[in-house]
All heavy atoms as TSV, in Angstrom:
chain	resi	resn	atom	element	x	y	z
A	1	MET	N	N	0.824	-1.177	0.000
A	1	MET	CA	C	0.000	0.000	0.000
A	1	MET	C	C	0.877	1.254	0.000
A	1	MET	O	O	0.575	2.222	-0.696
A	1	MET	CB	C	-0.916	-0.023	1.227
A	1	MET	CG	C	-1.985	1.019	1.191
A	1	MET	SD	S	-3.035	1.058	2.647
A	1	MET	CE	C	-3.626	-0.591	2.737
A	2	LEU	N	N	1.935	1.212	0.774
A	2	LEU	CA	C	2.830	2.363	0.838
A	2	LEU	C	C	3.576	2.567	-0.479
A	2	LEU	O	O	3.731	3.699	-0.945
A	2	LEU	CB	C	3.819	2.197	1.989
A	2	LEU	CG	C	4.716	3.385	2.297
A	2	LEU	CD1	C	3.872	4.598	2.662
A	2	LEU	CD2	C	5.648	3.048	3.424
A	3	SER	N	N	3.988	1.495	-1.112
A	3	SER	CA	C	4.695	1.638	-2.388
A	3	SER	C	C	3.756	2.127	-3.485
A	3	SER	O	O	4.164	2.895	-4.357
A	3	SER	CB	C	5.359	0.326	-2.786
A	3	SER	OG	O	4.381	-0.666	-2.994
A	4	ALA	N	N	2.494	1.723	-3.434
A	4	ALA	CA	C	1.525	2.221	-4.413
A	4	ALA	C	C	1.286	3.713	-4.230
A	4	ALA	O	O	1.195	4.466	-5.202
A	4	ALA	CB	C	0.217	1.462	-4.286
A	5	GLY	N	N	1.204	4.160	-2.990
A	5	GLY	CA	C	1.050	5.586	-2.722
A	5	GLY	C	C	2.259	6.388	-3.167
A	5	GLY	O	O	2.133	7.492	-3.705
A	6	SER	N	N	3.440	5.821	-2.960
A	6	SER	CA	C	4.657	6.506	-3.398
A	6	SER	C	C	4.740	6.600	-4.915
A	6	SER	O	O	5.126	7.640	-5.464
A	6	SER	CB	C	5.890	5.768	-2.868
A	6	SER	OG	O	5.899	5.788	-1.471
A	7	ALA	N	N	4.380	5.529	-5.586
A	7	ALA	CA	C	4.395	5.558	-7.047
A	7	ALA	C	C	3.360	6.546	-7.587
A	7	ALA	O	O	3.633	7.295	-8.537
A	7	ALA	CB	C	4.114	4.168	-7.597
A	8	ALA	N	N	2.195	6.580	-6.972
A	8	ALA	CA	C	1.173	7.527	-7.406
A	8	ALA	C	C	1.613	8.965	-7.156
A	8	ALA	O	O	1.335	9.856	-7.964
A	8	ALA	CB	C	-0.136	7.245	-6.682
A	9	ALA	N	N	2.300	9.202	-6.056
A	9	ALA	CA	C	2.791	10.553	-5.772
A	9	ALA	C	C	3.824	10.985	-6.802
A	9	ALA	O	O	3.833	12.144	-7.235
A	9	ALA	CB	C	3.384	10.602	-4.364
A	10	ALA	N	N	4.683	10.071	-7.207
A	10	ALA	CA	C	5.691	10.411	-8.210
A	10	ALA	C	C	5.055	10.720	-9.559
A	10	ALA	O	O	5.423	11.699	-10.226
A	10	ALA	CB	C	6.689	9.268	-8.341
A	11	VAL	N	N	4.087	9.910	-9.961
A	11	VAL	CA	C	3.418	10.147	-11.245
A	11	VAL	C	C	2.608	11.437	-11.196
A	11	VAL	O	O	2.591	12.213	-12.154
A	11	VAL	CB	C	2.539	8.935	-11.623
A	11	VAL	CG1	C	1.661	9.236	-12.815
A	11	VAL	CG2	C	3.419	7.726	-11.896
A	12	ALA	N	N	1.958	11.695	-10.082
A	12	ALA	CA	C	1.183	12.933	-9.951
A	12	ALA	C	C	2.093	14.149	-9.998
A	12	ALA	O	O	1.737	15.183	-10.569
A	12	ALA	CB	C	0.384	12.917	-8.655
A	13	ASN	N	N	3.268	14.034	-9.407
A	13	ASN	CA	C	4.216	15.152	-9.463
A	13	ASN	C	C	4.688	15.391	-10.892
A	13	ASN	O	O	4.820	16.540	-11.322
A	13	ASN	CB	C	5.405	14.884	-8.544
A	13	ASN	CG	C	6.297	16.084	-8.424
A	13	ASN	OD1	O	5.844	17.217	-8.511
A	13	ASN	ND2	N	7.579	15.835	-8.223
A	14	LEU	N	N	4.928	14.325	-11.643
A	14	LEU	CA	C	5.309	14.492	-13.046
A	14	LEU	C	C	4.174	15.122	-13.849
A	14	LEU	O	O	4.413	15.956	-14.719
A	14	LEU	CB	C	5.686	13.145	-13.664
A	14	LEU	CG	C	7.047	12.602	-13.289
A	14	LEU	CD1	C	7.240	11.216	-13.901
A	14	LEU	CD2	C	8.138	13.526	-13.739
A	15	ASN	N	N	2.940	14.726	-13.563
A	15	ASN	CA	C	1.811	15.315	-14.275
A	15	ASN	C	C	1.622	16.784	-13.914
A	15	ASN	O	O	1.182	17.577	-14.731
A	15	ASN	CB	C	0.518	14.547	-13.970
A	15	ASN	CG	C	0.462	13.234	-14.686
A	15	ASN	OD1	O	1.157	13.018	-15.665
A	15	ASN	ND2	N	-0.380	12.349	-14.197
A	16	ARG	N	N	1.943	17.134	-12.685
A	16	ARG	CA	C	1.757	18.509	-12.248
A	16	ARG	C	C	2.826	19.433	-12.830
A	16	ARG	O	O	2.530	20.550	-13.236
A	16	ARG	CB	C	1.787	18.566	-10.727
A	16	ARG	CG	C	1.622	19.967	-10.177
A	16	ARG	CD	C	1.289	19.953	-8.717
A	16	ARG	NE	N	-0.071	19.434	-8.601
A	16	ARG	CZ	C	-0.457	18.565	-7.680
A	16	ARG	NH1	N	0.396	18.138	-6.797
A	16	ARG	NH2	N	-1.690	18.138	-7.623
A	17	THR	N	N	4.061	18.974	-12.901
A	17	THR	CA	C	5.150	19.833	-13.356
A	17	THR	C	C	5.445	19.676	-14.839
A	17	THR	O	O	6.114	20.515	-15.417
A	17	THR	CB	C	6.440	19.529	-12.575
A	17	THR	OG1	O	6.791	18.159	-12.767
A	17	THR	CG2	C	6.255	19.800	-11.092
A	18	GLY	N	N	4.953	18.618	-15.449
A	18	GLY	CA	C	5.313	18.331	-16.829
A	18	GLY	C	C	6.646	17.607	-16.867
A	18	GLY	O	O	7.428	17.653	-15.927
A	19	ILE	N	N	6.906	16.924	-17.939
A	19	ILE	CA	C	8.165	16.192	-18.087
A	19	ILE	C	C	9.063	17.026	-18.981
A	19	ILE	O	O	8.727	17.319	-20.128
A	19	ILE	CB	C	7.908	14.788	-18.669
A	19	ILE	CG1	C	6.969	14.013	-17.735
A	19	ILE	CG2	C	9.212	14.034	-18.847
A	19	ILE	CD1	C	6.521	12.684	-18.288
A	20	ARG	N	N	10.193	17.426	-18.453
A	20	ARG	CA	C	11.044	18.400	-19.141
A	20	ARG	C	C	11.765	17.835	-20.361
A	20	ARG	O	O	11.955	18.526	-21.336
A	20	ARG	CB	C	12.058	18.961	-18.157
A	20	ARG	CG	C	11.418	19.812	-17.092
A	20	ARG	CD	C	12.442	20.327	-16.096
A	20	ARG	NE	N	11.780	20.967	-14.973
A	20	ARG	CZ	C	11.392	20.347	-13.881
A	20	ARG	NH1	N	11.600	19.052	-13.747
A	20	ARG	NH2	N	10.796	20.991	-12.912
A	21	HIS	N	N	12.182	16.578	-20.332
A	21	HIS	CA	C	12.984	16.031	-21.423
A	21	HIS	C	C	12.142	15.409	-22.540
A	21	HIS	O	O	12.682	14.930	-23.521
A	21	HIS	CB	C	14.005	15.018	-20.882
A	21	HIS	CG	C	13.388	13.857	-20.179
A	21	HIS	ND1	N	12.996	13.933	-18.871
A	21	HIS	CD2	C	13.087	12.612	-20.600
A	21	HIS	CE1	C	12.484	12.770	-18.514
A	21	HIS	NE2	N	12.531	11.954	-19.539
A	22	THR	N	N	10.833	15.389	-22.398
A	22	THR	CA	C	9.955	14.936	-23.470
A	22	THR	C	C	8.896	16.006	-23.733
A	22	THR	O	O	8.819	16.996	-23.025
A	22	THR	CB	C	9.257	13.607	-23.110
A	22	THR	OG1	O	8.457	13.814	-21.961
A	22	THR	CG2	C	10.262	12.511	-22.869
A	23	ALA	N	N	8.100	15.787	-24.720
A	23	ALA	CA	C	7.114	16.798	-25.111
A	23	ALA	C	C	5.790	16.659	-24.374
A	23	ALA	O	O	4.776	17.173	-24.830
A	23	ALA	CB	C	6.886	16.711	-26.611
A	24	LEU	N	N	5.757	15.970	-23.247
A	24	LEU	CA	C	4.502	15.836	-22.509
A	24	LEU	C	C	4.213	17.125	-21.750
A	24	LEU	O	O	5.071	17.663	-21.059
A	24	LEU	CB	C	4.582	14.659	-21.540
A	24	LEU	CG	C	4.622	13.291	-22.195
A	24	LEU	CD1	C	4.810	12.220	-21.139
A	24	LEU	CD2	C	3.352	13.036	-22.974
A	25	PRO	N	N	2.994	17.625	-21.857
A	25	PRO	CA	C	2.670	18.906	-21.217
A	25	PRO	C	C	2.317	18.742	-19.746
A	25	PRO	O	O	2.211	17.633	-19.221
A	25	PRO	CB	C	1.455	19.377	-22.015
A	25	PRO	CG	C	0.784	18.106	-22.399
A	25	PRO	CD	C	1.905	17.124	-22.670
A	26	ASN	N	N	2.087	19.871	-19.109
A	26	ASN	CA	C	1.594	19.903	-17.745
A	26	ASN	C	C	0.100	19.580	-17.791
A	26	ASN	O	O	-0.685	20.315	-18.364
A	26	ASN	CB	C	1.838	21.299	-17.169
A	26	ASN	CG	C	1.358	21.430	-15.751
A	26	ASN	OD1	O	0.712	20.548	-15.216
A	26	ASN	ND2	N	1.679	22.537	-15.132
A	27	PHE	N	N	-0.311	18.472	-17.188
A	27	PHE	CA	C	-1.703	18.035	-17.269
A	27	PHE	C	C	-2.610	18.762	-16.288
A	27	PHE	O	O	-3.820	18.703	-16.422
A	27	PHE	CB	C	-1.805	16.527	-17.020
A	27	PHE	CG	C	-1.229	15.712	-18.120
A	27	PHE	CD1	C	-0.056	15.018	-17.952
A	27	PHE	CD2	C	-1.867	15.641	-19.334
A	27	PHE	CE1	C	0.476	14.260	-18.966
A	27	PHE	CE2	C	-1.350	14.885	-20.364
A	27	PHE	CZ	C	-0.165	14.191	-20.178
A	28	CYS	N	N	-2.060	19.421	-15.298
A	28	CYS	CA	C	-2.904	20.043	-14.283
A	28	CYS	C	C	-3.481	21.383	-14.726
A	28	CYS	O	O	-4.432	21.851	-14.121
A	28	CYS	CB	C	-2.122	20.216	-12.986
A	28	CYS	SG	S	-1.873	18.652	-12.146
A	29	LYS	N	N	-2.917	21.998	-15.739
A	29	LYS	CA	C	-3.504	23.255	-16.211
A	29	LYS	C	C	-4.863	23.024	-16.870
A	29	LYS	O	O	-5.826	23.705	-16.526
A	29	LYS	CB	C	-2.547	23.972	-17.152
A	29	LYS	CG	C	-1.394	24.601	-16.417
A	29	LYS	CD	C	-0.494	25.369	-17.353
A	29	LYS	CE	C	0.670	25.946	-16.572
A	29	LYS	NZ	N	1.629	26.618	-17.426
A	30	PRO	N	N	-5.004	22.064	-17.801
A	30	PRO	CA	C	-6.339	21.853	-18.383
A	30	PRO	C	C	-7.269	21.015	-17.501
A	30	PRO	O	O	-8.478	21.052	-17.658
A	30	PRO	CB	C	-6.059	21.136	-19.698
A	30	PRO	CG	C	-4.760	20.454	-19.492
A	30	PRO	CD	C	-3.983	21.310	-18.536
A	31	LEU	N	N	-6.715	20.244	-16.559
A	31	LEU	CA	C	-7.525	19.347	-15.722
A	31	LEU	C	C	-7.249	19.586	-14.235
A	31	LEU	O	O	-6.767	18.692	-13.531
A	31	LEU	CB	C	-7.211	17.888	-16.059
A	31	LEU	CG	C	-7.418	17.451	-17.500
A	31	LEU	CD1	C	-6.813	16.092	-17.733
A	31	LEU	CD2	C	-8.899	17.446	-17.815
A	32	PRO	N	N	-7.570	20.758	-13.701
A	32	PRO	CA	C	-7.219	21.022	-12.293
A	32	PRO	C	C	-8.017	20.163	-11.310
A	32	PRO	O	O	-7.489	19.768	-10.273
A	32	PRO	CB	C	-7.528	22.507	-12.117
A	32	PRO	CG	C	-8.532	22.817	-13.159
A	32	PRO	CD	C	-8.212	21.911	-14.310
A	33	ARG	N	N	-9.258	19.845	-11.609
A	33	ARG	CA	C	-10.060	19.032	-10.696
A	33	ARG	C	C	-9.511	17.607	-10.607
A	33	ARG	O	O	-9.477	17.021	-9.523
A	33	ARG	CB	C	-11.508	19.011	-11.157
A	33	ARG	CG	C	-12.407	18.214	-10.245
A	33	ARG	CD	C	-13.830	18.701	-10.296
A	33	ARG	NE	N	-14.749	17.787	-9.650
A	33	ARG	CZ	C	-14.930	17.694	-8.342
A	33	ARG	NH1	N	-14.234	18.466	-7.542
A	33	ARG	NH2	N	-15.794	16.853	-7.832
A	34	PHE	N	N	-9.059	17.064	-11.720
A	34	PHE	CA	C	-8.460	15.733	-11.712
A	34	PHE	C	C	-7.223	15.713	-10.824
A	34	PHE	O	O	-7.030	14.783	-10.040
A	34	PHE	CB	C	-8.101	15.308	-13.135
A	34	PHE	CG	C	-7.304	14.038	-13.186
A	34	PHE	CD1	C	-7.923	12.820	-12.982
A	34	PHE	CD2	C	-5.945	14.068	-13.419
A	34	PHE	CE1	C	-7.191	11.645	-13.016
A	34	PHE	CE2	C	-5.202	12.905	-13.463
A	34	PHE	CZ	C	-5.833	11.682	-13.259
A	35	CYS	N	N	-6.397	16.726	-10.928
A	35	CYS	CA	C	-5.172	16.765	-10.117
A	35	CYS	C	C	-5.493	16.929	-8.638
A	35	CYS	O	O	-4.830	16.343	-7.788
A	35	CYS	CB	C	-4.264	17.885	-10.600
A	35	CYS	SG	S	-3.495	17.507	-12.178
A	36	ASP	N	N	-6.518	17.712	-8.324
A	36	ASP	CA	C	-6.918	17.862	-6.923
A	36	ASP	C	C	-7.457	16.555	-6.363
A	36	ASP	O	O	-7.123	16.167	-5.233
A	36	ASP	CB	C	-7.974	18.958	-6.794
A	36	ASP	CG	C	-7.428	20.331	-7.102
A	36	ASP	OD1	O	-6.190	20.511	-7.053
A	36	ASP	OD2	O	-8.246	21.229	-7.400
A	37	LEU	N	N	-8.263	15.849	-7.151
A	37	LEU	CA	C	-8.803	14.579	-6.683
A	37	LEU	C	C	-7.722	13.510	-6.559
A	37	LEU	O	O	-7.755	12.693	-5.633
A	37	LEU	CB	C	-9.911	14.102	-7.629
A	37	LEU	CG	C	-11.196	14.924	-7.599
A	37	LEU	CD1	C	-12.167	14.426	-8.657
A	37	LEU	CD2	C	-11.825	14.884	-6.231
A	38	SER	N	N	-6.766	13.506	-7.460
A	38	SER	CA	C	-5.688	12.525	-7.345
A	38	SER	C	C	-4.804	12.839	-6.140
A	38	SER	O	O	-4.327	11.922	-5.473
A	38	SER	CB	C	-4.872	12.457	-8.629
A	38	SER	OG	O	-4.232	13.679	-8.876
A	39	ALA	N	N	-4.602	14.114	-5.833
A	39	ALA	CA	C	-3.832	14.475	-4.634
A	39	ALA	C	C	-4.564	14.036	-3.372
A	39	ALA	O	O	-3.938	13.528	-2.425
A	39	ALA	CB	C	-3.578	15.971	-4.614
A	40	ALA	N	N	-5.879	14.196	-3.352
A	40	ALA	CA	C	-6.651	13.731	-2.196
A	40	ALA	C	C	-6.589	12.213	-2.069
A	40	ALA	O	O	-6.487	11.676	-0.957
A	40	ALA	CB	C	-8.094	14.196	-2.324
A	41	SER	N	N	-6.621	11.514	-3.190
A	41	SER	CA	C	-6.531	10.057	-3.171
A	41	SER	C	C	-5.170	9.596	-2.644
A	41	SER	O	O	-5.088	8.635	-1.872
A	41	SER	CB	C	-6.772	9.522	-4.575
A	41	SER	OG	O	-6.554	8.144	-4.612
A	42	ILE	N	N	-4.124	10.268	-3.058
A	42	ILE	CA	C	-2.782	9.910	-2.587
A	42	ILE	C	C	-2.658	10.187	-1.093
A	42	ILE	O	O	-2.075	9.391	-0.342
A	42	ILE	CB	C	-1.722	10.667	-3.401
A	42	ILE	CG1	C	-1.730	10.164	-4.842
A	42	ILE	CG2	C	-0.344	10.519	-2.785
A	42	ILE	CD1	C	-0.958	11.042	-5.800
A	43	ALA	N	N	-3.223	11.292	-0.631
A	43	ALA	CA	C	-3.199	11.591	0.800
A	43	ALA	C	C	-3.949	10.526	1.592
A	43	ALA	O	O	-3.497	10.103	2.666
A	43	ALA	CB	C	-3.795	12.971	1.049
A	44	CYS	N	N	-5.071	10.063	1.065
A	44	CYS	CA	C	-5.822	8.994	1.729
A	44	CYS	C	C	-5.040	7.686	1.750
A	44	CYS	O	O	-5.123	6.925	2.720
A	44	CYS	CB	C	-7.160	8.798	1.048
A	44	CYS	SG	S	-8.337	10.107	1.364
A	45	ALA	N	N	-4.265	7.416	0.720
A	45	ALA	CA	C	-3.442	6.198	0.695
A	45	ALA	C	C	-2.384	6.240	1.794
A	45	ALA	O	O	-2.178	5.255	2.507
A	45	ALA	CB	C	-2.785	6.035	-0.666
A	46	PHE	N	N	-1.729	7.396	1.958
A	46	PHE	CA	C	-0.732	7.503	3.019
A	46	PHE	C	C	-1.380	7.492	4.404
A	46	PHE	O	O	-0.835	6.931	5.354
A	46	PHE	CB	C	0.124	8.753	2.829
A	46	PHE	CG	C	1.128	8.627	1.715
A	46	PHE	CD1	C	1.094	9.476	0.631
A	46	PHE	CD2	C	2.114	7.658	1.757
A	46	PHE	CE1	C	2.008	9.349	-0.394
A	46	PHE	CE2	C	3.032	7.514	0.749
A	46	PHE	CZ	C	2.983	8.373	-0.335
A	47	LEU	N	N	-2.566	8.070	4.517
A	47	LEU	CA	C	-3.279	8.049	5.784
A	47	LEU	C	C	-3.693	6.627	6.149
A	47	LEU	O	O	-3.611	6.227	7.312
A	47	LEU	CB	C	-4.502	8.962	5.707
A	47	LEU	CG	C	-5.274	9.187	6.990
A	47	LEU	CD1	C	-4.400	9.898	8.020
A	47	LEU	CD2	C	-6.515	9.997	6.706
A	48	SER	N	N	-4.111	5.849	5.168
A	48	SER	CA	C	-4.479	4.463	5.449
A	48	SER	C	C	-3.261	3.643	5.875
A	48	SER	O	O	-3.393	2.743	6.708
A	48	SER	CB	C	-5.161	3.833	4.249
A	48	SER	OG	O	-4.254	3.681	3.180
A	49	CYS	N	N	-2.090	3.968	5.353
A	49	CYS	CA	C	-0.866	3.285	5.805
A	49	CYS	C	C	-0.584	3.599	7.269
A	49	CYS	O	O	-0.176	2.726	8.038
A	49	CYS	CB	C	0.317	3.697	4.949
A	49	CYS	SG	S	0.259	3.036	3.290
A	50	ALA	N	N	-0.802	4.859	7.650
A	50	ALA	CA	C	-0.600	5.238	9.054
A	50	ALA	C	C	-1.596	4.519	9.953
A	50	ALA	O	O	-1.237	4.033	11.043
A	50	ALA	CB	C	-0.731	6.752	9.209
A	51	PHE	N	N	-2.853	4.406	9.518
A	51	PHE	CA	C	-3.850	3.686	10.308
A	51	PHE	C	C	-3.529	2.201	10.400
A	51	PHE	O	O	-3.739	1.583	11.438
A	51	PHE	CB	C	-5.244	3.878	9.722
A	51	PHE	CG	C	-5.836	5.238	9.979
A	51	PHE	CD1	C	-6.662	5.819	9.039
A	51	PHE	CD2	C	-5.572	5.930	11.147
A	51	PHE	CE1	C	-7.216	7.063	9.267
A	51	PHE	CE2	C	-6.116	7.175	11.386
A	51	PHE	CZ	C	-6.947	7.743	10.449
A	52	LEU	N	N	-3.015	1.628	9.322
A	52	LEU	CA	C	-2.628	0.219	9.342
A	52	LEU	C	C	-1.477	-0.016	10.318
A	52	LEU	O	O	-1.482	-0.990	11.079
A	52	LEU	CB	C	-2.244	-0.238	7.937
A	52	LEU	CG	C	-1.869	-1.700	7.779
A	52	LEU	CD1	C	-3.059	-2.593	8.108
A	52	LEU	CD2	C	-1.391	-1.970	6.369
A	53	ALA	N	N	-0.505	0.882	10.329
A	53	ALA	CA	C	0.609	0.757	11.266
A	53	ALA	C	C	0.125	0.918	12.711
A	53	ALA	O	O	0.552	0.176	13.609
A	53	ALA	CB	C	1.675	1.797	10.946
A	54	ALA	N	N	-0.759	1.875	12.940
A	54	ALA	CA	C	-1.301	2.058	14.287
A	54	ALA	C	C	-2.092	0.839	14.732
A	54	ALA	O	O	-2.011	0.425	15.901
A	54	ALA	CB	C	-2.175	3.303	14.328
A	55	SER	N	N	-2.847	0.250	13.824
A	55	SER	CA	C	-3.602	-0.956	14.149
A	55	SER	C	C	-2.676	-2.109	14.511
A	55	SER	O	O	-2.953	-2.869	15.449
A	55	SER	CB	C	-4.485	-1.337	12.964
A	55	SER	OG	O	-5.112	-2.565	13.193
A	56	ALA	N	N	-1.572	-2.234	13.795
A	56	ALA	CA	C	-0.613	-3.299	14.108
A	56	ALA	C	C	0.006	-3.092	15.493
A	56	ALA	O	O	0.147	-4.049	16.265
A	56	ALA	CB	C	0.470	-3.344	13.038
A	57	VAL	N	N	0.336	-1.849	15.818
A	57	VAL	CA	C	0.912	-1.561	17.140
A	57	VAL	C	C	-0.109	-1.846	18.241
A	57	VAL	O	O	0.227	-2.439	19.270
A	57	VAL	CB	C	1.409	-0.098	17.196
A	57	VAL	CG1	C	1.759	0.324	18.611
A	57	VAL	CG2	C	2.595	0.076	16.281
A	58	ILE	N	N	-1.344	-1.448	18.023
A	58	ILE	CA	C	-2.385	-1.704	19.023
A	58	ILE	C	C	-2.607	-3.195	19.215
A	58	ILE	O	O	-2.769	-3.674	20.346
A	58	ILE	CB	C	-3.686	-0.977	18.623
A	58	ILE	CG1	C	-3.502	0.529	18.781
A	58	ILE	CG2	C	-4.861	-1.456	19.456
A	58	ILE	CD1	C	-4.623	1.345	18.191
A	59	ASP	N	N	-2.589	-3.965	18.136
A	59	ASP	CA	C	-2.745	-5.416	18.250
A	59	ASP	C	C	-1.591	-6.048	19.007
A	59	ASP	O	O	-1.794	-6.960	19.810
A	59	ASP	CB	C	-2.865	-6.051	16.875
A	59	ASP	CG	C	-4.233	-5.851	16.253
A	59	ASP	OD1	O	-5.177	-5.501	16.996
A	59	ASP	OD2	O	-4.353	-6.029	15.028
A	60	VAL	N	N	-0.380	-5.588	18.772
A	60	VAL	CA	C	0.774	-6.131	19.496
A	60	VAL	C	C	0.668	-5.808	20.983
A	60	VAL	O	O	0.932	-6.658	21.843
A	60	VAL	CB	C	2.091	-5.593	18.897
A	60	VAL	CG1	C	3.268	-5.867	19.814
A	60	VAL	CG2	C	2.319	-6.188	17.535
A	61	ILE	N	N	0.266	-4.588	21.305
A	61	ILE	CA	C	0.107	-4.224	22.708
A	61	ILE	C	C	-1.003	-5.054	23.353
A	61	ILE	O	O	-0.858	-5.547	24.478
A	61	ILE	CB	C	-0.189	-2.708	22.831
A	61	ILE	CG1	C	1.041	-1.906	22.435
A	61	ILE	CG2	C	-0.640	-2.337	24.240
A	61	ILE	CD1	C	0.804	-0.418	22.304
A	62	TRP	N	N	-2.111	-5.240	22.632
A	62	TRP	CA	C	-3.220	-6.014	23.163
A	62	TRP	C	C	-2.817	-7.472	23.379
A	62	TRP	O	O	-3.160	-8.076	24.396
A	62	TRP	CB	C	-4.404	-5.909	22.213
A	62	TRP	CG	C	-5.615	-6.642	22.675
A	62	TRP	CD1	C	-6.467	-6.277	23.671
A	62	TRP	CD2	C	-6.100	-7.886	22.175
A	62	TRP	NE1	N	-7.458	-7.215	23.804
A	62	TRP	CE2	C	-7.257	-8.201	22.896
A	62	TRP	CE3	C	-5.654	-8.746	21.168
A	62	TRP	CZ2	C	-7.968	-9.366	22.663
A	62	TRP	CZ3	C	-6.388	-9.888	20.931
A	62	TRP	CH2	C	-7.519	-10.192	21.672
A	63	LEU	N	N	-2.076	-8.052	22.435
A	63	LEU	CA	C	-1.651	-9.436	22.554
A	63	LEU	C	C	-0.593	-9.621	23.634
A	63	LEU	O	O	-0.518	-10.686	24.261
A	63	LEU	CB	C	-1.128	-9.954	21.219
A	63	LEU	CG	C	-2.187	-10.223	20.146
A	63	LEU	CD1	C	-1.516	-10.570	18.833
A	63	LEU	CD2	C	-3.122	-11.334	20.602
A	64	SER	N	N	0.218	-8.622	23.881
A	64	SER	CA	C	1.243	-8.763	24.908
A	64	SER	C	C	0.658	-8.675	26.320
A	64	SER	O	O	1.296	-9.083	27.278
A	64	SER	CB	C	2.332	-7.702	24.735
A	64	SER	OG	O	1.789	-6.426	24.991
A	65	ASN	N	N	-0.550	-8.144	26.443
A	65	ASN	CA	C	-1.195	-8.032	27.755
A	65	ASN	C	C	-2.029	-9.264	28.094
A	65	ASN	O	O	-2.614	-9.322	29.168
A	65	ASN	CB	C	-2.097	-6.785	27.810
A	65	ASN	CG	C	-1.280	-5.519	27.857
A	65	ASN	OD1	O	-0.147	-5.517	28.313
A	65	ASN	ND2	N	-1.856	-4.438	27.348
A	66	LEU	N	N	-2.117	-10.233	27.217
A	66	LEU	CA	C	-2.910	-11.433	27.519
A	66	LEU	C	C	-2.248	-12.344	28.492
A	66	LEU	O	O	-1.208	-12.558	28.738
A	66	LEU	CB	C	-3.228	-12.195	26.221
A	66	LEU	CG	C	-4.233	-11.536	25.316
A	66	LEU	CD1	C	-4.428	-12.376	24.063
A	66	LEU	CD2	C	-5.572	-11.369	26.005
């Protein structure tokens, strides 16, 4: 999940800034809503990783108290 979020962040950054060594344009100028929604999706992916890690820590603490 974390690697998917990282890959999506890298691709979104390339789409936002444009690719300098090729002729691909900046996609966020004509599609600003798409870029905003993809940024929110990437933020949710990283947030879910944090919740997954917290859940694992809570489970370990709960199991160690048995």
